KOLDREN-540213 format. One record per residue (C-alpha): residue in three letters; x negated, y, z. Coordinates in steps of 0.5 Angstrom, whole numbers, plus 500, padded with zeros to 3 digits. Layout:
BEGIN
+---------+------+-------+-----+
| residuo | east | north |  up |
+---------+------+-------+-----+
|     ala |    X |     Y |   Z |
...
+---------+------+-------+-----+
This chain:
BEGIN
+---------+------+-------+-----+
| residuo | east | north |  up |
+---------+------+-------+-----+
|     unk |  380 |   692 | 454 |
|     unk |  375 |   687 | 452 |
|     unk |  371 |   684 | 455 |
|     unk |  365 |   680 | 452 |
|     unk |  361 |   674 | 457 |
|     unk |  355 |   670 | 456 |
|     unk |  354 |   663 | 459 |
|     unk |  348 |   665 | 463 |
|     unk |  348 |   662 | 470 |
|     unk |  346 |   667 | 475 |
|     unk |  344 |   662 | 479 |
|     unk |  340 |   658 | 474 |
|     unk |  337 |   664 | 472 |
|     unk |  334 |   668 | 479 |
|     unk |  336 |   661 | 483 |
|     unk |  341 |   666 | 487 |
|     unk |  348 |   669 | 486 |
|     unk |  348 |   675 | 483 |
|     unk |  354 |   679 | 480 |
|     unk |  354 |   679 | 472 |
|     unk |  350 |   686 | 469 |
|     unk |  357 |   690 | 466 |
|     unk |  355 |   694 | 460 |
|     unk |  359 |   699 | 456 |
|     unk |  358 |   699 | 448 |
|     unk |  362 |   706 | 446 |
|     unk |  358 |   713 | 443 |
|     unk |  353 |   709 | 440 |
|     unk |  350 |   707 | 445 |
|     unk |  350 |   701 | 450 |
|     unk |  350 |   704 | 458 |
|     unk |  352 |   702 | 465 |
|     unk |  353 |   709 | 467 |
|     unk |  356 |   715 | 464 |
|     unk |  349 |   720 | 462 |
|     unk |  348 |   727 | 459 |
|     unk |  345 |   723 | 453 |
|     unk |  353 |   719 | 453 |
|     unk |  356 |   726 | 454 |
|     unk |  352 |   728 | 447 |
|     unk |  354 |   722 | 444 |
|     unk |  360 |   723 | 445 |
|     unk |  362 |   731 | 443 |
|     unk |  358 |   729 | 436 |
|     unk |  362 |   723 | 435 |
|     unk |  369 |   722 | 432 |
|     unk |  374 |   717 | 433 |
|     unk |  372 |   712 | 428 |
|     unk |  364 |   712 | 430 |
|     unk |  361 |   706 | 427 |
|     unk |  353 |   705 | 429 |
|     unk |  349 |   703 | 422 |
|     unk |  347 |   697 | 421 |
|     unk |  339 |   698 | 422 |
|     unk |  339 |   700 | 428 |
|     unk |  344 |   695 | 431 |
|     unk |  338 |   690 | 433 |
|     unk |  335 |   697 | 436 |
|     unk |  341 |   698 | 440 |
|     unk |  343 |   692 | 442 |
|     unk |  336 |   688 | 444 |
|     unk |  335 |   689 | 451 |
|     unk |  341 |   685 | 453 |
|     unk |  340 |   680 | 447 |
|     unk |  333 |   679 | 450 |
|     unk |  335 |   679 | 457 |
|     unk |  336 |   673 | 461 |
|     unk |  340 |   674 | 466 |
|     unk |  348 |   675 | 466 |
|     unk |  350 |   681 | 461 |
|     unk |  357 |   684 | 460 |
|     unk |  359 |   688 | 454 |
|     unk |  365 |   691 | 456 |
|     unk |  369 |   695 | 449 |
|     unk |  376 |   699 | 448 |
|     unk |  378 |   698 | 441 |
|     unk |  384 |   704 | 442 |
|     unk |  379 |   709 | 444 |
|     unk |  384 |   714 | 446 |
|     unk |  390 |   714 | 452 |
|     unk |  397 |   713 | 450 |
|     unk |  402 |   719 | 450 |
|     unk |  407 |   719 | 448 |
|     unk |  406 |   725 | 443 |
|     unk |  400 |   720 | 440 |
|     unk |  405 |   714 | 440 |
|     unk |  410 |   718 | 435 |
|     unk |  405 |   721 | 431 |
|     unk |  401 |   714 | 430 |
|     unk |  409 |   712 | 429 |
|     unk |  409 |   717 | 422 |
|     unk |  402 |   715 | 420 |
|     unk |  404 |   706 | 421 |
|     unk |  411 |   707 | 417 |
|     unk |  408 |   711 | 412 |
|     unk |  402 |   705 | 411 |
|     unk |  407 |   700 | 412 |
|     unk |  402 |   698 | 419 |
|     unk |  405 |   694 | 424 |
|     unk |  409 |   699 | 429 |
|     unk |  407 |   699 | 436 |
|     unk |  410 |   701 | 442 |
|     unk |  406 |   701 | 447 |
|     unk |  399 |   701 | 444 |
|     unk |  396 |   706 | 440 |
|     unk |  392 |   702 | 434 |
|     unk |  386 |   699 | 434 |
|     unk |  380 |   702 | 432 |
|     unk |  376 |   697 | 428 |
|     unk |  369 |   699 | 428 |
|     unk |  365 |   698 | 435 |
|     unk |  368 |   692 | 435 |
|     unk |  365 |   690 | 427 |
|     unk |  359 |   692 | 430 |
|     unk |  359 |   687 | 436 |
|     unk |  361 |   681 | 431 |
|     unk |  356 |   684 | 426 |
|     unk |  349 |   684 | 432 |
|     unk |  352 |   677 | 434 |
|     unk |  352 |   673 | 428 |
|     unk |  346 |   676 | 426 |
|     unk |  343 |   674 | 433 |
|     unk |  344 |   666 | 432 |
|     unk |  344 |   662 | 437 |
|     unk |  346 |   666 | 443 |
|     unk |  350 |   666 | 450 |
|     unk |  355 |   670 | 449 |
|     unk |  361 |   664 | 447 |
|     unk |  367 |   668 | 450 |
|     unk |  371 |   674 | 449 |
|     unk |  376 |   676 | 455 |
|     unk |  382 |   679 | 451 |
|     unk |  384 |   684 | 457 |
|     unk |  391 |   688 | 458 |
|     unk |  392 |   693 | 464 |
|     unk |  400 |   695 | 466 |
|     unk |  400 |   700 | 471 |
|     unk |  407 |   701 | 475 |
|     unk |  410 |   705 | 479 |
|     unk |  417 |   705 | 483 |
|     unk |  418 |   712 | 485 |
|     unk |  422 |   713 | 491 |
|     unk |  425 |   706 | 490 |
|     unk |  429 |   707 | 483 |
|     unk |  429 |   701 | 479 |
|     unk |  426 |   705 | 472 |
|     unk |  419 |   703 | 473 |
|     unk |  415 |   709 | 471 |
|     unk |  409 |   706 | 466 |
|     unk |  405 |   711 | 466 |
|     unk |  397 |   711 | 467 |
|     unk |  395 |   713 | 473 |
|     unk |  389 |   718 | 474 |
|     unk |  383 |   716 | 478 |
|     unk |  387 |   721 | 484 |
|     unk |  392 |   718 | 483 |
|     unk |  389 |   712 | 484 |
|     unk |  386 |   713 | 491 |
|     unk |  391 |   719 | 493 |
|     unk |  397 |   717 | 490 |
|     unk |  403 |   718 | 496 |
|     unk |  408 |   712 | 492 |
|     unk |  404 |   705 | 491 |
|     unk |  401 |   703 | 485 |
|     unk |  401 |   697 | 482 |
|     unk |  396 |   694 | 477 |
|     unk |  398 |   687 | 472 |
|     unk |  392 |   684 | 469 |
|     unk |  393 |   679 | 463 |
|     unk |  387 |   676 | 462 |
|     unk |  386 |   670 | 455 |
|     unk |  380 |   667 | 453 |
|     unk |  378 |   668 | 446 |
|     unk |  372 |   664 | 443 |
|     unk |  367 |   668 | 440 |
|     unk |  366 |   663 | 434 |
|     unk |  372 |   663 | 432 |
|     unk |  372 |   671 | 431 |
|     unk |  372 |   673 | 423 |
|     unk |  365 |   676 | 421 |
|     unk |  368 |   679 | 414 |
|     unk |  370 |   686 | 416 |
|     unk |  378 |   685 | 413 |
|     unk |  379 |   679 | 416 |
|     unk |  376 |   681 | 423 |
|     unk |  381 |   689 | 422 |
|     unk |  387 |   683 | 421 |
|     unk |  385 |   679 | 426 |
|     unk |  384 |   685 | 431 |
|     unk |  392 |   687 | 429 |
|     unk |  394 |   681 | 430 |
|     unk |  391 |   681 | 438 |
|     unk |  394 |   688 | 438 |
|     unk |  401 |   685 | 436 |
|     unk |  400 |   680 | 442 |
|     unk |  398 |   685 | 448 |
|     unk |  405 |   689 | 445 |
|     unk |  409 |   683 | 446 |
|     unk |  406 |   681 | 452 |
|     unk |  406 |   688 | 455 |
|     unk |  413 |   688 | 454 |
|     unk |  415 |   681 | 457 |
|     unk |  411 |   683 | 463 |
|     unk |  415 |   689 | 463 |
|     unk |  421 |   687 | 463 |
|     unk |  419 |   682 | 469 |
|     unk |  417 |   687 | 473 |
|     unk |  424 |   691 | 472 |
|     unk |  427 |   684 | 473 |
|     unk |  422 |   684 | 479 |
|     unk |  424 |   691 | 481 |
|     unk |  432 |   690 | 481 |
|     unk |  432 |   684 | 485 |
|     unk |  428 |   687 | 491 |
|     unk |  433 |   693 | 491 |
|     unk |  440 |   688 | 490 |
|     unk |  436 |   685 | 497 |
|     unk |  434 |   691 | 501 |
|     unk |  441 |   694 | 499 |
|     unk |  444 |   687 | 502 |
|     unk |  440 |   688 | 508 |
|     unk |  443 |   694 | 510 |
|     unk |  449 |   692 | 509 |
|     unk |  448 |   687 | 513 |
+---------+------+-------+-----+
């Protein structure tokens, strides 16, 4: 999950503290809460949707004119990770000599290219940093060392009988260093995903080690 943030200060602009306004860019629209319009766009769009260039300025005009701290949230992965989806993607990656991912689905470039394109067309703008966010969910059911890394549903988060640990890793990247050419930008996002893959593997290894140590400590306490 990636978030683009600006350098507008809510205190400087509003002379009082306020939280940044969170916007989501998906299915041809920039939106804050789901609406019927969003659902209609989802139904008529495929996974590789891309906003045509002449519509970019119109869709992002509100954000570019805003005097407040506006953030744009983008999900380049699109689909939810599943075993079947990962297996199918592995076959496609092997066929077309693409990087193989065990913890991620291959990124979708279209929406990311849309955002970088409009920022490049609208210089100067207030968006300076991209917050590259990786989220890992762990569920250690019944004290078993083999953690379950299945993403929970919203119902699980609020009503799960077992604890759910959420690990968030954030890497700040400069927007000015993101390529604007399509091919270079695709390679850039692919490299980010390779980094995410390594980071998730590292986080899982560290978490498994922590669980093993905790179980050993619990066993030692019981034995004592």
